[in-house]
C-alpha positions in Angstrom: -129.8 -95.3 -41.4 -129.8 -92.1 -39.1 -133.0 -90.8 -40.7 -133.1 -87.8 -38.3 -129.7 -86.8 -39.3 -130.5 -86.9 -43.0 -133.7 -84.9 -42.4 -131.7 -82.3 -40.4 -129.0 -82.0 -43.1 -131.6 -81.6 -45.8 -133.2 -78.8 -43.7 -129.9 -77.1 -43.0 -128.6 -77.6 -46.6 -131.7 -75.9 -48.0 -131.1 -72.9 -45.7 -127.5 -72.8 -46.9 -128.4 -72.9 -50.5 -131.0 -70.0 -50.0 -128.4 -67.9 -48.3 -125.7 -68.4 -50.9 -128.1 -67.1 -53.5 -129.4 -64.2 -51.6 -128.8 -60.8 -53.1 -127.1 -62.0 -56.1 -127.6 -59.7 -59.1 -128.8 -61.1 -62.3 -125.5 -60.8 -64.1 -123.7 -62.7 -61.3 -126.5 -65.4 -61.3 -126.2 -65.9 -65.1 -122.3 -65.9 -65.1 -120.4 -69.1 -66.1 -116.5 -69.4 -65.6 -116.5 -71.1 -69.0 -118.9 -72.6 -71.5 -118.7 -76.1 -70.0 -119.6 -75.1 -66.5 -122.9 -74.1 -64.9 -124.1 -70.8 -63.7 -125.9 -70.1 -60.3 -129.2 -70.1 -62.3 -128.6 -73.5 -63.8 -127.4 -75.0 -60.5 -130.9 -73.6 -58.8 -132.8 -74.9 -61.8 -131.2 -78.2 -61.5 -132.0 -78.3 -57.8 -135.6 -77.5 -58.3 -136.2 -80.2 -60.8 -134.1 -82.8 -58.9 -136.2 -82.0 -55.8 -139.3 -82.3 -57.7 -138.6 -85.0 -60.1 -135.8 -87.2 -58.9 -135.1 -87.8 -55.2 -138.7 -87.8 -53.7 -140.2 -89.7 -56.5 -137.3 -92.2 -56.6 -137.7 -93.1 -53.0 -141.5 -93.3 -53.5 -141.2 -95.8 -56.3 -138.6 -97.7 -54.5 -141.0 -98.3 -51.6 -143.8 -99.2 -54.2 -141.4 -101.7 -55.8 -141.5 -99.9 -59.1 -138.5 -98.9 -61.3 -137.2 -95.4 -61.3 -138.2 -93.3 -64.4 -135.1 -92.4 -66.3 -134.3 -88.6 -66.7 -131.5 -86.4 -68.1 -130.8 -83.5 -65.8 -127.9 -82.4 -68.0 -130.2 -82.0 -70.9 -132.7 -80.1 -68.8 -130.3 -77.0 -68.5 -130.9 -75.9 -72.1 -134.3 -77.5 -72.6 -135.8 -75.9 -69.7 -133.8 -72.7 -70.1 -132.4 -72.4 -66.5 -130.2 -69.6 -67.4 -132.9 -67.4 -68.6 -134.9 -67.7 -65.4 -135.3 -65.5 -62.3 -133.0 -66.4 -59.4 -135.5 -65.2 -56.8 -138.2 -67.4 -58.3 -136.1 -70.3 -58.5 -134.8 -70.0 -54.9 -138.5 -69.7 -53.8 -139.4 -72.9 -55.9 -136.5 -75.0 -54.4 -137.6 -73.9 -50.9 -141.3 -74.8 -51.6 -140.2 -78.2 -53.2 -137.8 -78.8 -50.3 -140.4 -78.1 -47.7 -142.7 -80.5 -49.5 -140.0 -83.1 -49.4 -139.3 -82.6 -45.7 -142.9 -82.8 -44.8 -143.3 -86.0 -46.9 -140.0 -87.5 -45.3 -141.5 -86.8 -41.8 -144.1 -89.5 -42.9 -141.5 -91.9 -43.8 -139.7 -92.1 -40.5 -140.7 -95.7 -39.9 -140.2 -96.8 -43.5 -137.9 -99.7 -44.3 -134.8 -97.8 -45.6 -133.3 -101.1 -46.5 -135.8 -101.7 -49.3 -134.0 -102.4 -52.4 -134.3 -100.3 -55.5 -135.9 -102.6 -58.2 -134.0 -102.9 -61.4 -131.0 -100.8 -60.2 -127.7 -100.8 -62.2 -126.2 -101.0 -58.7 -126.9 -104.3 -57.2 -128.3 -103.9 -53.6 -128.9 -100.1 -53.9 -131.5 -99.2 -51.3 -134.0 -96.6 -50.4 -131.7 -95.5 -47.6 -128.7 -95.1 -50.3 -131.0 -92.8 -52.2 -131.8 -90.6 -49.1 -128.0 -90.5 -48.4 -127.1 -89.6 -51.9 -129.7 -86.8 -51.7 -128.0 -85.3 -48.7 -124.6 -85.8 -50.5 -126.1 -84.2 -53.8 -126.8 -81.0 -51.8 -123.3 -80.8 -50.7 -121.9 -81.2 -54.2 -124.0 -78.3 -55.3 -123.2 -76.3 -52.2 -119.5 -76.6 -53.2 -120.3 -75.7 -56.7 -122.2 -72.5 -55.5 -119.3 -71.6 -53.4 -116.9 -72.1 -56.2 -119.1 -69.9 -58.5 -119.2 -67.0 -56.0 -115.4 -67.2 -55.6 -114.9 -67.3 -59.4 -117.3 -64.4 -59.9 -115.4 -62.3 -57.5 -112.2 -63.0 -59.1 -113.8 -62.2 -62.5 -115.5 -59.0 -61.4 -112.6 -57.5 -59.6 -110.1 -58.8 -62.2 -108.1 -55.6 -61.7 -107.4 -56.5 -58.1 -105.4 -59.1 -56.5 -107.3 -61.4 -54.2 -104.5 -63.7 -53.1 -104.3 -62.0 -49.6 -107.7 -64.0 -48.9 -105.7 -67.2 -48.8 -105.2 -70.2 -51.1 -108.2 -71.5 -53.0 
């Protein structure tokens, strides 16, 4: 486990997520390409709650030998009204939670990242696997944010042809 690399990536990813959301007007932040897809606000609400209620606690309970508390992040989108929130507030909350996570992670540098997750549906899943998944989770949502920004440009400038930009 390259712990330092994971921490570096979580730091950089947070900065990139923050930059992708900078200056987005409310209508852009609430826009969805279709009913089954998420908006920028929903992505950010999800990232805040996953930071606060999933990855950090999951690793903590793993080190304590306790099972992970189940959760349903898909249901939280409507239950917690992500799309009605303020983007700036969500970005600030995400950054605060990520900073807490990074501070906490620095105290875990010497932890045994091969510690198995108790009662995991994946036999042999370890704390290090959760940390690696955390880094990968950021990247999935970075891709999603870029796709949402691209999709919104195509939508907002529908009277104009964007093919000169290159292939998507």
